C-alpha positions as CSV (number, residue, x, y, z in Angstrom):
1,M,-37.5,16.5,5.1
2,R,-36.7,13.0,6.4
3,V,-33.6,12.4,8.4
4,A,-32.0,9.4,10.1
5,V,-31.4,10.3,13.8
6,W,-28.8,8.2,15.7
7,Y,-29.5,7.4,19.3
8,N,-27.0,4.5,19.4
9,N,-25.9,1.8,17.0
10,R,-29.1,-0.2,17.6
11,D,-31.5,2.7,17.6
12,V,-31.6,4.8,14.5
13,R,-34.9,6.5,13.9
14,I,-36.4,8.1,10.8
15,E,-37.8,11.5,11.8
16,E,-39.0,14.7,10.2
17,M,-37.0,18.0,10.3
18,P,-37.4,21.3,8.5
19,V,-35.3,21.8,5.4
20,P,-32.4,24.1,6.5
21,Q,-32.7,27.7,5.5
22,I,-29.5,29.1,3.9
23,G,-28.0,32.5,4.4
24,P,-25.4,34.6,2.5
25,G,-22.5,32.6,1.2
26,E,-24.2,29.3,2.0
27,L,-25.4,26.3,-0.1
28,L,-28.3,24.0,0.2
29,V,-27.4,20.5,-1.1
30,R,-29.7,17.6,-1.9
31,V,-27.8,14.5,-0.6
32,E,-27.8,11.7,-3.1
33,A,-25.4,9.4,-1.4
34,S,-23.8,9.3,2.1
35,G,-21.3,6.7,3.4
36,I,-21.3,5.3,6.9
37,C,-17.8,5.8,8.4
38,G,-16.2,3.5,11.0
39,S,-16.1,6.6,13.2
40,D,-19.9,6.9,13.0
41,V,-20.3,3.7,15.0
42,M,-17.8,4.6,17.8
43,E,-20.5,4.9,20.5
44,W,-18.0,6.0,23.2
45,Y,-17.2,9.0,21.0
46,R,-20.8,10.1,20.4
47,L,-23.3,8.9,23.0
48,D,-23.0,11.9,25.3
49,R,-24.1,14.1,22.3
50,A,-27.0,11.9,21.1
51,P,-29.4,12.2,19.4
52,L,-27.5,13.2,16.3
53,V,-27.9,13.3,12.5
54,L,-24.5,11.9,11.4
55,G,-23.0,11.5,8.0
56,H,-20.0,13.3,6.6
57,E,-19.1,11.4,3.4
58,I,-21.5,12.8,0.9
59,G,-22.2,13.4,-2.8
60,G,-25.1,15.6,-3.8
61,Q,-26.5,18.4,-5.9
62,V,-26.7,22.1,-5.2
63,V,-30.4,23.1,-5.1
64,A,-29.9,26.7,-3.8
65,A,-27.1,29.2,-3.5
66,G,-27.1,32.0,-1.0
67,E,-26.3,35.6,-1.8
68,G,-22.7,36.2,-2.7
69,V,-21.9,32.6,-3.7
70,E,-19.9,33.0,-6.9
71,H,-18.4,29.6,-7.7
72,F,-21.4,27.3,-7.4
73,Q,-24.9,27.3,-8.7
74,E,-28.1,25.3,-8.7
75,G,-27.5,21.9,-10.5
76,D,-23.8,21.6,-9.6
77,R,-22.8,18.1,-8.6
78,V,-20.6,18.4,-5.5
79,S,-18.9,16.8,-2.5
80,A,-17.8,18.7,0.6
81,L,-15.7,18.6,3.7
82,H,-17.7,18.7,6.9
83,H,-14.7,20.0,8.9
84,V,-12.7,22.8,7.3
85,P,-9.6,24.7,8.6
86,C,-9.2,28.4,8.7
87,N,-6.0,28.3,6.6
88,T,-4.6,31.3,8.5
89,C,-3.8,30.2,12.1
90,Y,-0.5,29.1,13.7
91,Y,-1.2,25.5,12.9
92,C,-2.5,25.9,9.3
93,L,0.4,28.0,8.3
94,R,2.7,25.1,9.4
95,G,0.7,22.6,7.4
96,R,-1.0,21.1,10.4
97,H,-4.6,21.9,9.2
98,T,-6.2,19.0,11.2
99,I,-5.4,20.5,14.6
100,C,-6.8,23.9,13.6
101,D,-9.4,25.1,16.2
102,T,-11.8,26.1,13.4
103,L,-11.7,22.7,11.8
104,R,-13.0,21.2,15.0
105,R,-15.9,23.6,15.2
106,T,-17.2,23.4,11.6
107,N,-19.8,20.9,10.3
108,F,-22.8,20.2,8.1
109,D,-26.3,21.2,9.1
110,P,-27.7,18.7,10.1
111,G,-25.6,15.8,8.7
112,G,-25.3,13.6,5.6
113,F,-28.0,11.1,6.7
114,A,-30.7,13.7,5.7
115,Q,-32.4,14.5,2.4
116,Y,-30.9,18.1,2.4
117,I,-27.9,19.7,4.2
118,R,-26.9,23.3,4.6
119,L,-23.2,24.1,4.0
120,P,-22.0,27.1,6.0
121,A,-20.2,29.9,4.3
122,I,-16.7,28.8,5.5
123,N,-17.3,25.3,4.2
124,V,-18.4,26.7,0.8
125,D,-15.2,28.9,0.8
126,H,-12.8,26.2,1.9
127,G,-14.3,22.7,1.4
128,V,-16.8,22.3,-1.5
129,F,-15.6,20.5,-4.7
130,R,-17.4,20.2,-8.0
131,L,-17.6,16.6,-9.2
132,P,-16.3,15.8,-12.7
133,D,-18.6,13.7,-14.9
134,E,-16.5,10.6,-14.4
135,V,-17.2,10.5,-10.6
136,S,-20.6,9.3,-9.4
137,Y,-22.4,10.4,-6.2
138,E,-21.6,7.1,-4.6
139,E,-17.9,7.3,-5.6
140,A,-17.8,10.8,-4.1
141,T,-18.6,9.4,-0.7
142,F,-15.1,7.9,-0.8
143,M,-13.3,11.2,-1.1
144,E,-13.3,12.0,2.6
145,P,-12.0,8.6,3.8
146,L,-9.5,8.4,1.0
147,A,-8.2,11.9,1.9
148,C,-7.7,10.8,5.5
149,V,-5.8,7.8,4.3
150,L,-3.7,10.0,2.0
151,R,-2.8,12.3,4.9
152,G,-1.9,9.3,7.0
153,Q,0.5,7.9,4.5
154,T,2.0,11.3,3.9
155,R,2.5,11.7,7.6
156,A,4.2,8.3,7.7
157,N,6.6,9.3,5.0
158,I,5.8,6.3,2.8
159,R,8.5,5.7,0.1
160,P,8.5,3.6,-3.1
161,G,9.8,0.1,-2.4
162,N,8.7,0.2,1.3
163,S,7.1,-3.0,2.6
164,V,3.8,-2.1,4.2
165,L,1.8,-4.0,6.8
166,V,-1.9,-2.9,7.0
167,M,-3.5,-4.1,10.3
168,G,-7.2,-4.3,9.9
169,S,-8.9,-4.8,6.5
170,G,-12.1,-2.7,6.9
171,I,-12.7,0.2,4.5
172,A,-9.8,2.3,5.9
173,G,-7.4,-0.7,5.7
174,L,-8.5,-1.5,2.1
175,L,-8.0,2.1,1.0
176,H,-4.5,2.0,2.7
177,V,-3.7,-1.2,0.7
178,Q,-4.7,0.4,-2.6
179,L,-3.0,3.7,-1.9
180,A,0.2,2.1,-0.8
181,R,0.2,0.1,-4.1
182,A,-0.5,3.3,-6.1
183,L,2.4,5.0,-4.3
184,G,4.9,2.3,-5.3
185,A,5.1,0.2,-2.1
186,G,7.3,-2.8,-2.6
187,R,5.1,-5.4,-0.8
188,V,1.8,-4.8,0.8
189,I,0.5,-7.3,3.5
190,A,-2.8,-7.1,5.2
191,T,-4.2,-8.6,8.4
192,D,-7.7,-9.1,9.9
193,I,-9.6,-11.5,12.1
194,N,-12.3,-11.9,9.5
195,N,-11.8,-14.2,6.5
196,Y,-14.3,-12.2,4.4
197,R,-12.1,-9.1,4.8
198,L,-8.9,-11.0,4.3
199,E,-10.3,-12.1,0.9
200,A,-11.3,-8.5,0.2
201,A,-7.7,-7.4,1.0
202,R,-6.3,-9.9,-1.5
203,R,-8.9,-8.7,-4.1
204,F,-7.8,-5.0,-3.6
205,G,-4.1,-5.5,-3.9
206,A,-2.5,-7.1,-0.9
207,E,0.2,-9.5,-2.0
208,A,-0.2,-11.6,1.2
209,T,-2.8,-11.7,4.0
210,L,-2.2,-13.0,7.5
211,H,-4.8,-13.9,10.1
212,A,-4.4,-11.5,13.1
213,E,-4.3,-14.4,15.5
214,E,-1.1,-15.8,13.9
215,D,2.4,-15.1,15.2
216,L,2.7,-12.0,13.0
217,P,6.4,-11.2,13.3
218,T,7.3,-14.8,12.4
219,R,4.8,-15.0,9.5
220,L,5.7,-11.5,8.3
221,R,9.4,-12.5,7.9
222,Q,8.2,-15.6,5.9
223,V,6.3,-13.5,3.4
224,N,8.6,-10.5,3.3
225,Q,11.9,-12.0,2.4
226,G,13.1,-12.3,6.0
227,Y,12.2,-8.8,7.1
228,L,9.6,-7.1,9.2
229,A,7.6,-4.2,7.7
230,D,9.1,-0.8,6.9
231,L,5.7,0.8,7.5
232,V,3.0,-0.6,9.8
233,I,-0.4,1.0,9.5
234,V,-2.8,0.2,12.4
235,C,-6.4,0.5,11.3
236,T,-7.9,-0.9,14.5
237,G,-8.0,0.4,18.0
238,A,-7.6,-3.1,19.5
239,T,-4.8,-3.1,22.1
240,S,-3.6,-6.5,20.8
241,A,-3.1,-5.1,17.3
242,I,-1.0,-2.2,18.6
243,I,1.2,-4.5,20.6
244,Q,1.6,-6.7,17.5
245,A,2.5,-3.6,15.5
246,L,5.3,-2.7,17.9
247,K,6.8,-6.2,17.3
248,S,6.2,-6.1,13.5
249,V,8.1,-3.0,12.4
250,E,11.6,-3.2,10.9
251,R,14.5,-1.2,12.3
252,G,14.3,2.3,10.9
253,G,10.6,1.8,10.1
254,T,7.5,3.7,11.0
255,I,4.3,2.8,12.8
256,L,1.2,4.8,11.9
257,L,-1.6,4.7,14.5
258,F,-4.5,5.5,12.1
259,A,-7.4,4.4,14.4
260,P,-8.1,5.5,18.0
261,T,-8.4,3.2,20.9
262,D,-11.2,3.1,23.4
263,P,-10.9,5.9,26.0
264,G,-8.4,5.3,28.8
265,V,-6.3,2.7,27.0
266,S,-2.6,2.8,27.6
267,I,0.1,0.7,25.9
268,P,3.4,0.0,27.6
269,I,6.4,0.8,25.4
270,S,10.1,0.2,25.9
271,I,11.8,3.4,24.8
272,N,15.2,1.8,24.7
273,D,14.2,-1.3,22.8
274,L,11.7,0.2,20.3
275,F,13.1,3.7,19.7
276,W,16.6,4.4,21.0
277,R,18.3,1.3,19.5
278,T,16.1,0.7,16.4
279,D,15.3,4.3,15.2
280,V,11.6,3.4,14.9
281,T,9.1,6.3,14.3
282,L,5.7,6.2,15.9
283,T,3.1,8.7,14.5
284,T,-0.6,9.3,14.3
285,S,-3.0,10.9,11.8
286,Y,-6.4,12.6,12.2
287,A,-8.8,13.8,9.5
288,N,-7.6,15.6,6.3
289,S,-7.2,19.0,4.7
290,P,-8.8,20.5,1.6
291,A,-5.6,19.7,-0.4
292,D,-5.9,16.1,0.6
293,F,-9.5,16.1,-0.5
294,Q,-8.7,17.5,-3.9
295,T,-6.0,14.9,-4.4
296,A,-8.4,12.1,-3.3
297,L,-10.9,13.4,-5.9
298,E,-8.2,13.1,-8.6
299,L,-7.2,9.6,-7.5
300,I,-10.9,8.5,-7.8
301,R,-11.5,10.4,-11.1
302,S,-8.4,8.8,-12.8
303,G,-9.3,5.3,-11.7
304,T,-6.1,5.1,-9.7
305,I,-8.1,4.0,-6.7
306,P,-11.1,2.1,-8.0
307,V,-13.6,2.6,-5.2
308,R,-16.9,1.5,-6.7
309,Q,-16.1,-2.2,-6.3
310,M,-15.8,-1.7,-2.6
311,I,-19.5,-0.9,-2.1
312,T,-21.3,-3.9,-0.7
313,H,-24.6,-2.3,0.4
314,R,-26.7,0.5,-1.0
315,L,-29.6,1.3,1.3
316,G,-32.5,3.8,1.4
317,L,-32.7,6.3,4.2
318,G,-35.3,4.1,6.0
319,E,-32.7,1.3,6.2
320,T,-30.0,3.5,7.9
321,G,-30.4,1.5,11.1
322,L,-29.5,-1.7,9.2
323,G,-26.5,0.1,7.7
324,F,-25.2,1.0,11.2
325,R,-25.6,-2.6,12.4
326,L,-23.7,-3.9,9.4
327,V,-20.8,-1.5,9.9
328,A,-20.7,-2.0,13.7
329,E,-20.7,-5.8,13.4
330,A,-17.8,-5.6,10.9
331,R,-18.5,-8.9,9.3
332,D,-19.7,-9.3,5.7
333,S,-19.7,-5.7,4.6
334,I,-17.1,-3.3,3.3
335,K,-18.7,0.0,2.3
336,V,-22.3,0.8,3.2
337,I,-23.9,3.7,1.3
338,I,-27.2,5.4,2.3
339,E,-29.2,7.0,-0.5
340,P,-31.4,9.6,1.3
341,Q,-33.7,10.3,-1.6
342,R,-35.2,6.7,-1.5
């Protein structure tokens, strides 16, 4: 089979690899669509493990089921989680599935930028979801990122009527805009340094957009009835954005650090000014759980979060390198989908 092998963001090669052999409890899935995630282009996170077959946002069809598989069969349309928790450890039993040791060890074989993938038995048990007729393969690629966004907003304790500032209007930021609106946010404001993405944020539900180089606290008060934001969601790892976030949250509000920084980055924070006297909450979010994934599927199926309109590029497997460059440059693209069968 053909696979796209990542060496770095400027070097993605189409190579041949044997179709994975499945064992008991496992599935072989033909990948019909695979999304490029912003985390896929974080070179600092992956270069020491290259070459890699990446891709974890998939929609595909079961072509073979191993012995003992009861709930799936050849022909089923599915999406799947690449990382799954054990559901039985200290962390899982406390609802903290994304820090489960098992979750960090599980994955697809070899990865979604391949014509076929093997789903290990634990993934089949805990993280495979049959697609309803209303959800296409390309829409299925949004389930994983939307599940991450859902977990983030849940962690941030979003409430109806909250004003929400989304910093960074890439795919994660735009999903945050749409989900916040769906959850009843009072006013949703988005920022970016790119005018193309600011226009996209307006199109997908932001009531106001602010250029990230503006005086954000001042401009925020102007568009938010004199107040800062109840919830600030930081979808970029830029140090300047995090510092802006600290100045843009209202008393009693929450800052959600949704994106990682580069390695070694530290941010100076005044405990007294930001936390002790203002009751601000600072939290983070990583990945998602099977329950988040199921909810994301329903949000897409129902049309509550209309994701198809967010796709700007559909590329064949041979164009995966172009896809990585588009996502890494973060200019005139939103969601880039790879179709491995063409």
